[in-house]
Backbone atoms as SQL, in Angstrom:
CREATE TABLE atoms (id INTEGER PRIMARY KEY, chain TEXT, resi INTEGER, resn TEXT, atom TEXT, x REAL, y REAL, z REAL);
INSERT INTO atoms VALUES
  (1, 'A', 1, 'UNK', 'N', 105.626, 66.213, 169.635),
  (2, 'A', 1, 'UNK', 'CA', 106.579, 67.511, 170.015),
  (3, 'A', 1, 'UNK', 'C', 105.953, 68.109, 168.774),
  (4, 'A', 2, 'UNK', 'N', 106.212, 67.336, 167.302),
  (5, 'A', 2, 'UNK', 'CA', 106.022, 68.269, 165.845),
  (6, 'A', 2, 'UNK', 'C', 104.711, 68.604, 165.956),
  (7, 'A', 3, 'UNK', 'N', 103.515, 68.288, 166.494),
  (8, 'A', 3, 'UNK', 'CA', 102.547, 68.284, 166.346),
  (9, 'A', 3, 'UNK', 'C', 102.046, 69.734, 167.273),
  (10, 'A', 4, 'UNK', 'N', 102.299, 69.781, 168.415),
  (11, 'A', 4, 'UNK', 'CA', 102.591, 71.158, 169.022),
  (12, 'A', 4, 'UNK', 'C', 103.114, 71.885, 168.281),
  (13, 'A', 5, 'UNK', 'N', 104.245, 71.255, 167.723),
  (14, 'A', 5, 'UNK', 'CA', 105.052, 72.940, 166.959),
  (15, 'A', 5, 'UNK', 'C', 103.950, 73.552, 165.870),
  (16, 'A', 6, 'UNK', 'N', 103.246, 72.551, 165.461),
  (17, 'A', 6, 'UNK', 'CA', 102.620, 72.824, 164.009),
  (18, 'A', 6, 'UNK', 'C', 101.347, 73.697, 164.798),
  (19, 'A', 7, 'UNK', 'N', 100.554, 73.480, 166.059),
  (20, 'A', 7, 'UNK', 'CA', 100.053, 74.114, 166.151),
  (21, 'A', 7, 'UNK', 'C', 100.195, 75.535, 166.850),
  (22, 'A', 8, 'UNK', 'N', 101.447, 75.533, 167.639),
  (23, 'A', 8, 'UNK', 'CA', 102.179, 77.170, 167.500),
  (24, 'A', 8, 'UNK', 'C', 102.320, 77.652, 166.656),
  (25, 'A', 9, 'UNK', 'N', 102.811, 77.133, 165.543),
  (26, 'A', 9, 'UNK', 'CA', 102.602, 77.833, 164.547),
  (27, 'A', 9, 'UNK', 'C', 101.710, 78.375, 163.504),
  (28, 'A', 10, 'UNK', 'N', 100.986, 77.948, 164.058),
  (29, 'A', 10, 'UNK', 'CA', 99.399, 78.155, 163.316),
  (30, 'A', 10, 'UNK', 'C', 99.043, 79.479, 164.260),
  (31, 'A', 11, 'UNK', 'N', 99.021, 79.562, 165.480),
  (32, 'A', 11, 'UNK', 'CA', 99.457, 80.953, 166.364),
  (33, 'A', 11, 'UNK', 'C', 99.901, 81.941, 165.700),
  (34, 'A', 12, 'UNK', 'N', 101.018, 81.669, 165.784),
  (35, 'A', 12, 'UNK', 'CA', 102.013, 82.537, 164.726),
  (36, 'A', 12, 'UNK', 'C', 101.265, 83.467, 163.447),
  (37, 'A', 13, 'UNK', 'N', 101.261, 82.300, 162.660),
  (38, 'A', 13, 'UNK', 'CA', 100.382, 82.514, 161.613),
  (39, 'A', 13, 'UNK', 'C', 99.231, 83.519, 161.558),
  (40, 'A', 14, 'UNK', 'N', 98.379, 83.797, 162.695),
  (41, 'A', 14, 'UNK', 'CA', 97.201, 84.164, 163.233),
  (42, 'A', 14, 'UNK', 'C', 97.521, 85.715, 163.362),
  (43, 'A', 15, 'UNK', 'N', 98.795, 85.984, 163.794),
  (44, 'A', 15, 'UNK', 'CA', 99.220, 87.064, 163.886),
  (45, 'A', 15, 'UNK', 'C', 99.838, 87.597, 163.130),
  (46, 'A', 16, 'UNK', 'N', 100.857, 87.287, 162.444),
  (47, 'A', 16, 'UNK', 'CA', 102.091, 87.534, 161.013),
  (48, 'A', 16, 'UNK', 'C', 102.185, 86.873, 159.779),
  (49, 'A', 17, 'UNK', 'N', 102.092, 87.433, 158.624),
  (50, 'A', 17, 'UNK', 'CA', 101.778, 87.181, 157.748),
  (51, 'A', 17, 'UNK', 'C', 103.464, 86.370, 156.873),
  (52, 'A', 18, 'UNK', 'N', 103.379, 85.869, 156.203),
  (53, 'A', 18, 'UNK', 'CA', 104.211, 85.266, 155.799),
  (54, 'A', 18, 'UNK', 'C', 105.280, 84.261, 156.503),
  (55, 'A', 19, 'UNK', 'N', 104.564, 83.444, 157.388),
  (56, 'A', 19, 'UNK', 'CA', 105.332, 82.274, 158.328),
  (57, 'A', 19, 'UNK', 'C', 105.930, 81.157, 157.702),
  (58, 'A', 20, 'UNK', 'N', 106.975, 80.912, 157.136),
  (59, 'A', 20, 'UNK', 'CA', 107.975, 79.731, 156.555),
  (60, 'A', 20, 'UNK', 'C', 108.346, 78.956, 158.083),
  (61, 'A', 21, 'UNK', 'N', 108.702, 77.764, 157.598),
  (62, 'A', 21, 'UNK', 'CA', 109.285, 76.849, 158.677),
  (63, 'A', 21, 'UNK', 'C', 110.050, 76.000, 158.378),
  (64, 'A', 22, 'UNK', 'N', 110.929, 75.593, 159.110),
  (65, 'A', 22, 'UNK', 'CA', 112.122, 74.181, 158.546),
  (66, 'A', 22, 'UNK', 'C', 111.161, 73.093, 158.157),
  (67, 'A', 23, 'UNK', 'N', 111.657, 72.425, 157.332),
  (68, 'A', 23, 'UNK', 'CA', 111.169, 70.718, 156.878),
  (69, 'A', 23, 'UNK', 'C', 111.170, 69.571, 158.231),
  (70, 'A', 24, 'UNK', 'N', 111.791, 69.886, 158.860),
  (71, 'A', 24, 'UNK', 'CA', 111.980, 69.524, 160.372),
  (72, 'A', 24, 'UNK', 'C', 111.044, 70.244, 161.592),
  (73, 'A', 25, 'UNK', 'N', 110.895, 71.621, 161.170),
  (74, 'A', 25, 'UNK', 'CA', 110.254, 72.083, 162.171),
  (75, 'A', 25, 'UNK', 'C', 111.201, 72.498, 163.190),
  (76, 'A', 26, 'UNK', 'N', 112.427, 72.918, 162.794),
  (77, 'A', 26, 'UNK', 'CA', 113.260, 73.378, 163.801),
  (78, 'A', 26, 'UNK', 'C', 113.736, 74.633, 163.758),
  (79, 'A', 27, 'UNK', 'N', 113.173, 75.761, 162.843),
  (80, 'A', 27, 'UNK', 'CA', 113.528, 76.888, 162.768),
  (81, 'A', 27, 'UNK', 'C', 112.061, 77.574, 162.464),
  (82, 'A', 28, 'UNK', 'N', 112.022, 78.724, 162.668),
  (83, 'A', 28, 'UNK', 'CA', 110.968, 79.692, 161.649),
  (84, 'A', 28, 'UNK', 'C', 111.259, 81.026, 161.268),
  (85, 'A', 29, 'UNK', 'N', 110.962, 81.203, 160.364),
  (86, 'A', 29, 'UNK', 'CA', 110.914, 82.418, 159.631),
  (87, 'A', 29, 'UNK', 'C', 109.851, 83.953, 159.620),
  (88, 'A', 30, 'UNK', 'N', 109.805, 84.748, 160.036),
  (89, 'A', 30, 'UNK', 'CA', 108.416, 85.560, 159.809),
  (90, 'A', 30, 'UNK', 'C', 109.298, 86.285, 158.558),
  (91, 'A', 31, 'UNK', 'N', 108.675, 86.553, 157.753),
  (92, 'A', 31, 'UNK', 'CA', 109.086, 87.154, 156.792),
  (93, 'A', 31, 'UNK', 'C', 109.372, 88.894, 156.347),
  (94, 'A', 32, 'UNK', 'N', 108.494, 89.355, 157.314),
  (95, 'A', 32, 'UNK', 'CA', 108.278, 90.590, 157.401),
  (96, 'A', 32, 'UNK', 'C', 107.397, 91.051, 159.045),
  (97, 'A', 33, 'UNK', 'N', 108.649, 91.411, 159.906),
  (98, 'A', 33, 'UNK', 'CA', 108.346, 91.322, 160.871),
  (99, 'A', 33, 'UNK', 'C', 108.018, 92.772, 161.298),
  (100, 'A', 34, 'UNK', 'N', 107.259, 93.472, 161.760),
  (101, 'A', 34, 'UNK', 'CA', 107.391, 94.820, 162.264),
  (102, 'A', 34, 'UNK', 'C', 107.922, 95.190, 163.197),
  (103, 'A', 35, 'UNK', 'N', 109.118, 96.331, 163.332),
  (104, 'A', 35, 'UNK', 'CA', 109.770, 96.585, 163.619),
  (105, 'A', 35, 'UNK', 'C', 109.673, 98.096, 165.056),
  (106, 'A', 36, 'UNK', 'N', 109.914, 98.110, 166.380),
  (107, 'A', 36, 'UNK', 'CA', 108.957, 99.378, 166.659),
  (108, 'A', 36, 'UNK', 'C', 109.769, 100.295, 166.610),
  (109, 'A', 37, 'UNK', 'N', 109.362, 101.357, 166.652),
  (110, 'A', 37, 'UNK', 'CA', 110.323, 102.727, 166.344),
  (111, 'A', 37, 'UNK', 'C', 111.560, 102.937, 167.022),
  (112, 'A', 38, 'UNK', 'N', 112.030, 103.718, 166.532),
  (113, 'A', 38, 'UNK', 'CA', 113.920, 103.359, 166.981),
  (114, 'A', 38, 'UNK', 'C', 114.887, 102.749, 165.924),
  (115, 'A', 39, 'UNK', 'N', 114.203, 102.089, 165.022),
  (116, 'A', 39, 'UNK', 'CA', 115.383, 101.439, 164.439),
  (117, 'A', 39, 'UNK', 'C', 115.209, 102.328, 162.627),
  (118, 'A', 40, 'UNK', 'N', 116.338, 101.702, 161.798),
  (119, 'A', 40, 'UNK', 'CA', 116.551, 102.421, 160.435),
  (120, 'A', 40, 'UNK', 'C', 115.647, 101.680, 159.645),
  (121, 'A', 41, 'UNK', 'N', 115.129, 100.823, 160.036),
  (122, 'A', 41, 'UNK', 'CA', 113.813, 100.251, 158.912),
  (123, 'A', 41, 'UNK', 'C', 112.509, 100.328, 159.767),
  (124, 'A', 42, 'UNK', 'N', 111.426, 99.758, 159.319),
  (125, 'A', 42, 'UNK', 'CA', 110.417, 99.665, 159.814),
  (126, 'A', 42, 'UNK', 'C', 110.180, 97.801, 159.747),
  (127, 'A', 43, 'UNK', 'N', 110.407, 97.048, 159.001),
  (128, 'A', 43, 'UNK', 'CA', 110.439, 95.905, 159.425),
  (129, 'A', 43, 'UNK', 'C', 111.648, 94.960, 158.996),
  (130, 'A', 44, 'UNK', 'N', 111.341, 93.964, 159.179),
  (131, 'A', 44, 'UNK', 'CA', 112.631, 92.729, 158.885),
  (132, 'A', 44, 'UNK', 'C', 112.457, 91.331, 158.869),
  (133, 'A', 45, 'UNK', 'N', 113.334, 90.570, 158.080),
  (134, 'A', 45, 'UNK', 'CA', 113.047, 89.194, 158.370),
  (135, 'A', 45, 'UNK', 'C', 113.276, 88.798, 159.604),
  (136, 'A', 46, 'UNK', 'N', 112.437, 87.847, 160.494),
  (137, 'A', 46, 'UNK', 'CA', 112.945, 87.465, 161.959),
  (138, 'A', 46, 'UNK', 'C', 113.272, 85.827, 161.682),
  (139, 'A', 47, 'UNK', 'N', 114.355, 85.400, 161.941),
  (140, 'A', 47, 'UNK', 'CA', 114.494, 84.031, 162.302),
  (141, 'A', 47, 'UNK', 'C', 114.640, 83.547, 163.775),
  (142, 'A', 48, 'UNK', 'N', 114.130, 82.460, 164.016),
  (143, 'A', 48, 'UNK', 'CA', 114.586, 82.017, 165.408),
  (144, 'A', 48, 'UNK', 'C', 114.757, 80.519, 165.025),
  (145, 'A', 49, 'UNK', 'N', 115.466, 79.778, 166.001),
  (146, 'A', 49, 'UNK', 'CA', 115.321, 78.309, 165.965),
  (147, 'A', 49, 'UNK', 'C', 114.828, 77.567, 167.133),
  (148, 'A', 50, 'UNK', 'N', 114.433, 76.506, 167.044),
  (149, 'A', 50, 'UNK', 'CA', 113.632, 75.940, 167.626),
  (150, 'A', 50, 'UNK', 'C', 114.587, 74.752, 168.294),
  (151, 'A', 51, 'UNK', 'N', 114.805, 74.686, 169.606),
  (152, 'A', 51, 'UNK', 'CA', 115.324, 73.760, 169.678),
  (153, 'A', 51, 'UNK', 'C', 115.260, 72.315, 170.248),
  (154, 'A', 52, 'UNK', 'N', 115.825, 71.498, 170.250),
  (155, 'A', 52, 'UNK', 'CA', 115.362, 69.920, 170.134),
  (156, 'A', 52, 'UNK', 'C', 114.599, 69.513, 171.712),
  (157, 'A', 53, 'UNK', 'N', 115.055, 70.562, 172.909),
  (158, 'A', 53, 'UNK', 'CA', 114.113, 69.900, 173.767),
  (159, 'A', 53, 'UNK', 'C', 113.168, 70.976, 173.720),
  (160, 'A', 54, 'UNK', 'N', 112.547, 71.125, 172.695),
  (161, 'A', 54, 'UNK', 'CA', 111.307, 72.327, 172.930),
  (162, 'A', 54, 'UNK', 'C', 110.167, 71.203, 173.122),
  (163, 'A', 55, 'UNK', 'N', 109.095, 71.532, 173.573),
  (164, 'A', 55, 'UNK', 'CA', 108.843, 73.245, 174.929),
  (165, 'A', 55, 'UNK', 'C', 109.379, 73.186, 175.973),
  (166, 'A', 56, 'UNK', 'N', 110.266, 72.375, 176.545),
  (167, 'A', 56, 'UNK', 'CA', 110.860, 72.314, 177.784),
  (168, 'A', 56, 'UNK', 'C', 111.948, 73.250, 177.853),
  (169, 'A', 57, 'UNK', 'N', 112.558, 73.513, 176.641),
  (170, 'A', 57, 'UNK', 'CA', 113.654, 74.532, 176.697),
  (171, 'A', 57, 'UNK', 'C', 112.910, 75.792, 175.673),
  (172, 'A', 58, 'UNK', 'N', 113.289, 77.001, 175.865),
  (173, 'A', 58, 'UNK', 'CA', 112.634, 77.918, 175.227),
  (174, 'A', 58, 'UNK', 'C', 113.769, 78.413, 173.883),
  (175, 'A', 59, 'UNK', 'N', 113.441, 79.058, 172.663),
  (176, 'A', 59, 'UNK', 'CA', 113.919, 79.235, 171.696),
  (177, 'A', 59, 'UNK', 'C', 114.783, 80.319, 172.526),
  (178, 'A', 60, 'UNK', 'N', 116.091, 80.526, 171.910),
  (179, 'A', 60, 'UNK', 'CA', 117.167, 81.406, 172.688),
  (180, 'A', 60, 'UNK', 'C', 117.931, 82.054, 171.493),
  (181, 'A', 61, 'UNK', 'N', 117.797, 83.489, 171.753),
  (182, 'A', 61, 'UNK', 'CA', 118.253, 84.182, 170.807),
  (183, 'A', 61, 'UNK', 'C', 117.589, 84.083, 169.318),
  (184, 'A', 62, 'UNK', 'N', 117.987, 85.446, 168.728),
  (185, 'A', 62, 'UNK', 'CA', 116.952, 85.812, 167.249),
  (186, 'A', 62, 'UNK', 'C', 117.786, 85.908, 166.099),
  (187, 'A', 63, 'UNK', 'N', 117.421, 86.092, 164.766),
  (188, 'A', 63, 'UNK', 'CA', 118.050, 86.877, 163.557),
  (189, 'A', 63, 'UNK', 'C', 117.285, 87.665, 163.322),
  (190, 'A', 64, 'UNK', 'N', 118.088, 88.473, 162.527),
  (191, 'A', 64, 'UNK', 'CA', 117.087, 89.691, 161.703),
  (192, 'A', 64, 'UNK', 'C', 118.037, 90.234, 160.431),
  (193, 'A', 65, 'UNK', 'N', 117.411, 90.415, 159.413),
  (194, 'A', 65, 'UNK', 'CA', 118.291, 90.648, 158.193),
  (195, 'A', 65, 'UNK', 'C', 119.298, 91.803, 158.301),
  (196, 'A', 66, 'UNK', 'N', 120.364, 91.325, 157.935),
  (197, 'A', 66, 'UNK', 'CA', 121.858, 92.096, 158.530),
  (198, 'A', 66, 'UNK', 'C', 121.746, 93.369, 157.951),
  (199, 'A', 67, 'UNK', 'N', 122.653, 94.521, 158.900),
  (200, 'A', 67, 'UNK', 'CA', 121.901, 95.606, 158.781),
  (201, 'A', 67, 'UNK', 'C', 121.173, 96.395, 159.441),
  (202, 'A', 68, 'UNK', 'N', 120.604, 95.951, 160.478),
  (203, 'A', 68, 'UNK', 'CA', 120.068, 96.199, 161.409),
  (204, 'A', 68, 'UNK', 'C', 120.516, 97.729, 162.651),
  (205, 'A', 69, 'UNK', 'N', 120.306, 98.902, 162.431),
  (206, 'A', 69, 'UNK', 'CA', 120.492, 99.927, 163.122),
  (207, 'A', 69, 'UNK', 'C', 119.817, 100.655, 163.865),
  (208, 'A', 70, 'UNK', 'N', 120.042, 101.060, 164.764),
  (209, 'A', 70, 'UNK', 'CA', 119.180, 102.342, 165.990),
  (210, 'A', 70, 'UNK', 'C', 119.446, 103.938, 164.912),
  (211, 'A', 71, 'UNK', 'N', 118.433, 104.259, 165.114),
  (212, 'A', 71, 'UNK', 'CA', 117.742, 105.730, 164.105),
  (213, 'A', 71, 'UNK', 'C', 119.605, 106.704, 164.505),
  (214, 'A', 72, 'UNK', 'N', 120.170, 106.477, 165.138),
  (215, 'A', 72, 'UNK', 'CA', 121.484, 107.046, 165.707),
  (216, 'A', 72, 'UNK', 'C', 122.462, 106.718, 164.959),
  (217, 'A', 73, 'UNK', 'N', 122.130, 105.631, 164.557),
  (218, 'A', 73, 'UNK', 'CA', 123.325, 104.684, 163.471),
  (219, 'A', 73, 'UNK', 'C', 124.185, 103.447, 164.097),
  (220, 'A', 74, 'UNK', 'N', 124.194, 103.690, 165.502),
  (221, 'A', 74, 'UNK', 'CA', 124.847, 102.396, 166.067),
  (222, 'A', 74, 'UNK', 'C', 124.111, 100.962, 165.990),
  (223, 'A', 75, 'UNK', 'N', 125.269, 100.196, 166.401),
  (224, 'A', 75, 'UNK', 'CA', 124.282, 98.959, 166.492),
  (225, 'A', 75, 'UNK', 'C', 123.606, 98.526, 167.659),
  (226, 'A', 76, 'UNK', 'N', 122.488, 97.887, 167.576),
  (227, 'A', 76, 'UNK', 'CA', 121.800, 98.007, 169.088),
  (228, 'A', 76, 'UNK', 'C', 122.611, 96.699, 170.087),
  (229, 'A', 77, 'UNK', 'N', 122.768, 97.256, 171.191),
  (230, 'A', 77, 'UNK', 'CA', 123.293, 96.038, 172.234),
  (231, 'A', 77, 'UNK', 'C', 123.135, 94.500, 172.000),
  (232, 'A', 78, 'UNK', 'N', 124.008, 93.707, 171.671),
  (233, 'A', 78, 'UNK', 'CA', 123.958, 92.055, 172.049),
  (234, 'A', 78, 'UNK', 'C', 123.643, 91.913, 170.818),
  (235, 'A', 79, 'UNK', 'N', 124.095, 92.314, 169.517),
  (236, 'A', 79, 'UNK', 'CA', 123.860, 92.346, 168.239),
  (237, 'A', 79, 'UNK', 'C', 124.838, 92.158, 167.861),
  (238, 'A', 80, 'UNK', 'N', 124.991, 91.196, 166.834),
  (239, 'A', 80, 'UNK', 'CA', 126.683, 91.069, 165.646),
  (240, 'A', 80, 'UNK', 'C', 126.105, 90.171, 164.680),
  (241, 'A', 81, 'UNK', 'N', 126.992, 90.860, 163.191),
  (242, 'A', 81, 'UNK', 'CA', 126.406, 90.389, 162.189),
  (243, 'A', 81, 'UNK', 'C', 127.469, 89.353, 161.582),
  (244, 'A', 82, 'UNK', 'N', 127.068, 88.746, 160.816),
  (245, 'A', 82, 'UNK', 'CA', 127.449, 87.648, 160.000),
  (246, 'A', 82, 'UNK', 'C', 127.316, 86.218, 160.396),
  (247, 'A', 83, 'UNK', 'N', 126.234, 86.101, 161.098),
  (248, 'A', 83, 'UNK', 'CA', 126.011, 84.805, 161.674),
  (249, 'A', 83, 'UNK', 'C', 125.527, 83.923, 160.350),
  (250, 'A', 84, 'UNK', 'N', 126.044, 82.804, 160.948),
  (251, 'A', 84, 'UNK', 'CA', 125.323, 81.367, 159.983),
  (252, 'A', 84, 'UNK', 'C', 124.061, 80.940, 160.371),
  (253, 'A', 85, 'UNK', 'N', 122.677, 80.505, 159.519),
  (254, 'A', 85, 'UNK', 'CA', 121.768, 80.394, 159.477),
  (255, 'A', 85, 'UNK', 'C', 121.357, 79.584, 158.681),
  (256, 'A', 86, 'UNK', 'N', 120.482, 78.491, 159.191),
  (257, 'A', 86, 'UNK', 'CA', 120.111, 77.181, 158.039),
  (258, 'A', 86, 'UNK', 'C', 119.595, 77.823, 156.632),
  (259, 'A', 87, 'UNK', 'N', 119.141, 79.112, 156.558),
  (260, 'A', 87, 'UNK', 'CA', 118.528, 79.646, 155.438),
  (261, 'A', 87, 'UNK', 'C', 119.834, 80.164, 154.397),
  (262, 'A', 88, 'UNK', 'N', 120.531, 80.132, 154.973),
  (263, 'A', 88, 'UNK', 'CA', 121.943, 81.007, 154.527),
  (264, 'A', 88, 'UNK', 'C', 121.579, 82.738, 153.968),
  (265, 'A', 89, 'UNK', 'N', 122.422, 83.205, 153.231),
  (266, 'A', 89, 'UNK', 'CA', 122.353, 84.638, 153.408),
  (267, 'A', 89, 'UNK', 'C', 123.143, 85.632, 154.509),
  (268, 'A', 90, 'UNK', 'N', 122.966, 86.826, 154.126),
  (269, 'A', 90, 'UNK', 'CA', 123.729, 87.680, 155.733),
  (270, 'A', 90, 'UNK', 'C', 122.401, 87.908, 156.466),
  (271, 'A', 91, 'UNK', 'N', 122.943, 87.362, 158.031),
  (272, 'A', 91, 'UNK', 'CA', 121.756, 87.886, 159.047),
  (273, 'A', 91, 'UNK', 'C', 122.711, 88.990, 160.139),
  (274, 'A', 92, 'UNK', 'N', 121.814, 89.483, 161.252),
  (275, 'A', 92, 'UNK', 'CA', 122.642, 89.586, 162.253),
  (276, 'A', 92, 'UNK', 'C', 121.779, 88.969, 163.333),
  (277, 'A', 93, 'UNK', 'N', 123.030, 88.891, 164.355),
  (278, 'A', 93, 'UNK', 'CA', 122.428, 87.967, 165.312),
  (279, 'A', 93, 'UNK', 'C', 121.891, 88.669, 166.731),
  (280, 'A', 94, 'UNK', 'N', 120.905, 88.455, 167.444),
  (281, 'A', 94, 'UNK', 'CA', 120.805, 89.338, 169.077),
  (282, 'A', 94, 'UNK', 'C', 120.861, 88.301, 170.016),
  (283, 'A', 95, 'UNK', 'N', 122.187, 88.262, 170.774),
  (284, 'A', 95, 'UNK', 'CA', 122.259, 87.432, 171.649),
  (285, 'A', 95, 'UNK', 'C', 121.321, 88.015, 172.754),
  (286, 'A', 96, 'UNK', 'N', 120.229, 87.047, 172.790),
  (287, 'A', 96, 'UNK', 'CA', 119.437, 87.460, 174.236),
  (288, 'A', 96, 'UNK', 'C', 118.326, 86.095, 174.618),
  (289, 'A', 97, 'UNK', 'N', 117.868, 86.307, 176.114),
  (290, 'A', 97, 'UNK', 'CA', 117.387, 85.104, 176.410),
  (291, 'A', 97, 'UNK', 'C', 116.441, 85.547, 177.211),
  (292, 'A', 98, 'UNK', 'N', 115.638, 84.667, 177.074),
  (293, 'A', 98, 'UNK', 'CA', 114.178, 84.973, 177.471),
  (294, 'A', 98, 'UNK', 'C', 114.334, 84.479, 179.035),
  (295, 'A', 99, 'UNK', 'N', 114.099, 85.652, 179.939),
  (296, 'A', 99, 'UNK', 'CA', 114.527, 85.277, 181.578),
  (297, 'A', 99, 'UNK', 'C', 113.746, 84.150, 182.191),
  (298, 'A', 100, 'UNK', 'N', 112.258, 83.638, 181.659),
  (299, 'A', 100, 'UNK', 'CA', 111.610, 83.212, 182.280),
  (300, 'A', 100, 'UNK', 'C', 110.593, 82.143, 181.497),
  (301, 'A', 101, 'UNK', 'N', 110.647, 80.787, 181.549),
  (302, 'A', 101, 'UNK', 'CA', 110.158, 80.424, 180.024),
  (303, 'A', 101, 'UNK', 'C', 109.114, 78.713, 181.167),
  (304, 'A', 102, 'UNK', 'N', 107.666, 79.350, 180.975),
  (305, 'A', 102, 'UNK', 'CA', 107.172, 78.057, 181.646),
  (306, 'A', 102, 'UNK', 'C', 106.329, 77.632, 180.787),
  (307, 'A', 103, 'UNK', 'N', 106.601, 76.702, 179.738),
  (308, 'A', 103, 'UNK', 'CA', 105.770, 75.829, 179.199),
  (309, 'A', 103, 'UNK', 'C', 104.643, 75.149, 179.909),
  (310, 'A', 104, 'UNK', 'N', 103.646, 74.665, 179.267),
  (311, 'A', 104, 'UNK', 'CA', 102.572, 73.689, 180.189),
  (312, 'A', 104, 'UNK', 'C', 102.157, 72.901, 178.988),
  (313, 'A', 105, 'UNK', 'N', 101.665, 71.532, 179.471),
  (314, 'A', 105, 'UNK', 'CA', 100.612, 70.630, 178.306),
  (315, 'A', 105, 'UNK', 'C', 99.538, 71.017, 177.275),
  (316, 'A', 106, 'UNK', 'N', 99.518, 72.205, 177.844),
  (317, 'A', 106, 'UNK', 'CA', 97.910, 72.975, 177.180),
  (318, 'A', 106, 'UNK', 'C', 98.719, 74.090, 176.308),
  (319, 'A', 107, 'UNK', 'N', 98.897, 74.680, 175.581),
  (320, 'A', 107, 'UNK', 'CA', 99.590, 75.502, 174.560),
  (321, 'A', 107, 'UNK', 'C', 98.806, 76.673, 175.488),
  (322, 'A', 108, 'UNK', 'N', 98.011, 76.955, 175.288),
  (323, 'A', 108, 'UNK', 'CA', 97.404, 77.931, 175.525),
  (324, 'A', 108, 'UNK', 'C', 97.773, 78.592, 177.218),
  (325, 'A', 109, 'UNK', 'N', 98.193, 77.611, 178.284),
  (326, 'A', 109, 'UNK', 'CA', 98.270, 77.574, 179.486),
  (327, 'A', 109, 'UNK', 'C', 99.883, 78.156, 179.851),
  (328, 'A', 110, 'UNK', 'N', 100.482, 78.139, 179.031),
  (329, 'A', 110, 'UNK', 'CA', 101.860, 78.424, 179.464),
  (330, 'A', 110, 'UNK', 'C', 102.719, 79.097, 178.273),
  (331, 'A', 111, 'UNK', 'N', 103.917, 79.494, 178.332),
  (332, 'A', 111, 'UNK', 'CA', 104.713, 79.765, 176.848),
  (333, 'A', 111, 'UNK', 'C', 105.027, 78.998, 175.835),
  (334, 'A', 112, 'UNK', 'N', 104.723, 79.690, 174.540),
  (335, 'A', 112, 'UNK', 'CA', 104.789, 79.109, 173.468),
  (336, 'A', 112, 'UNK', 'C', 105.569, 79.931, 172.253),
  (337, 'A', 113, 'UNK', 'N', 105.711, 79.691, 171.167),
  (338, 'A', 113, 'UNK', 'CA', 106.533, 79.990, 170.329),
  (339, 'A', 113, 'UNK', 'C', 105.668, 81.708, 170.178),
  (340, 'A', 114, 'UNK', 'N', 104.564, 81.604, 170.419),
  (341, 'A', 114, 'UNK', 'CA', 103.851, 83.290, 169.958),
  (342, 'A', 114, 'UNK', 'C', 104.382, 84.118, 171.460),
  (343, 'A', 115, 'UNK', 'N', 104.407, 83.237, 172.656),
  (344, 'A', 115, 'UNK', 'CA', 104.788, 84.451, 173.708),
  (345, 'A', 115, 'UNK', 'C', 105.914, 84.492, 173.849),
  (346, 'A', 116, 'UNK', 'N', 107.126, 83.590, 172.942),
  (347, 'A', 116, 'UNK', 'CA', 108.659, 84.227, 172.600),
  (348, 'A', 116, 'UNK', 'C', 108.965, 85.145, 171.919),
  (349, 'A', 117, 'UNK', 'N', 107.846, 85.397, 170.926),
  (350, 'A', 117, 'UNK', 'CA', 108.039, 86.335, 169.744),
  (351, 'A', 117, 'UNK', 'C', 107.263, 87.613, 170.662),
  (352, 'A', 118, 'UNK', 'N', 106.590, 87.632, 171.524),
  (353, 'A', 118, 'UNK', 'CA', 106.222, 88.906, 172.045),
  (354, 'A', 118, 'UNK', 'C', 107.324, 89.274, 172.886),
  (355, 'A', 119, 'UNK', 'N', 108.463, 88.080, 173.380),
  (356, 'A', 119, 'UNK', 'CA', 109.052, 88.673, 174.692),
  (357, 'A', 119, 'UNK', 'C', 110.239, 89.317, 173.634),
  (358, 'A', 120, 'UNK', 'N', 110.541, 88.676, 172.248),
  (359, 'A', 120, 'UNK', 'CA', 111.100, 89.523, 171.387),
  (360, 'A', 120, 'UNK', 'C', 111.092, 90.836, 171.180),
  (361, 'A', 121, 'UNK', 'N', 109.854, 91.214, 170.876),
  (362, 'A', 121, 'UNK', 'CA', 109.184, 92.449, 170.325),
  (363, 'A', 121, 'UNK', 'C', 109.477, 93.434, 171.714),
  (364, 'A', 122, 'UNK', 'N', 109.384, 92.806, 172.868),
  (365, 'A', 122, 'UNK', 'CA', 109.729, 93.605, 174.198),
  (366, 'A', 122, 'UNK', 'C', 111.148, 93.818, 174.192),
  (367, 'A', 123, 'UNK', 'N', 112.035, 93.017, 173.659),
  (368, 'A', 123, 'UNK', 'CA', 113.294, 93.419, 173.676),
  (369, 'A', 123, 'UNK', 'C', 113.964, 94.451, 172.932),
  (370, 'A', 124, 'UNK', 'N', 113.295, 94.126, 171.304),
  (371, 'A', 124, 'UNK', 'CA', 113.511, 94.972, 170.745),
  (372, 'A', 124, 'UNK', 'C', 112.960, 96.447, 170.770),
  (373, 'A', 125, 'UNK', 'N', 111.848, 97.059, 171.648),
  (374, 'A', 125, 'UNK', 'CA', 111.197, 98.009, 171.920),
  (375, 'A', 125, 'UNK', 'C', 112.352, 98.635, 172.755),
  (376, 'A', 126, 'UNK', 'N', 113.456, 97.889, 173.531),
  (377, 'A', 126, 'UNK', 'CA', 114.535, 98.693, 174.224),
  (378, 'A', 126, 'UNK', 'C', 115.262, 99.219, 173.530),
  (379, 'A', 127, 'UNK', 'N', 115.505, 99.087, 172.138),
  (380, 'A', 127, 'UNK', 'CA', 115.892, 99.849, 171.307),
  (381, 'A', 127, 'UNK', 'C', 117.891, 100.270, 172.161),
  (382, 'A', 128, 'UNK', 'N', 118.487, 99.692, 172.604),
  (383, 'A', 128, 'UNK', 'CA', 119.533, 100.117, 172.785),
  (384, 'A', 128, 'UNK', 'C', 120.827, 99.025, 172.096);
């Protein structure tokens, strides 16, 4: 599994700068994730955990820097703050679950960490 995760992290690095990961490949941090319009900032740190059953189980939920708000000052739906994460610090947490996850033996033929981040972006574009 570790070899697969390394290859998938490489896919993320081709799309986003500033990717770091846990020593045991159990989390991934995008240090400057661009946010869609509708938020009080243009980018954020974005963190997600890789489950032990990955790739058969998708990553679930994601974290952003504390203080994320919609432009109207409201908190996004399904968002809470003061969550503990492996990196420490203060984070906000989106309780959000990908509806469909279909991994495949060949990374390119199914869902992977990059498709997960694409689905996170879809969630963030909902901006509610």
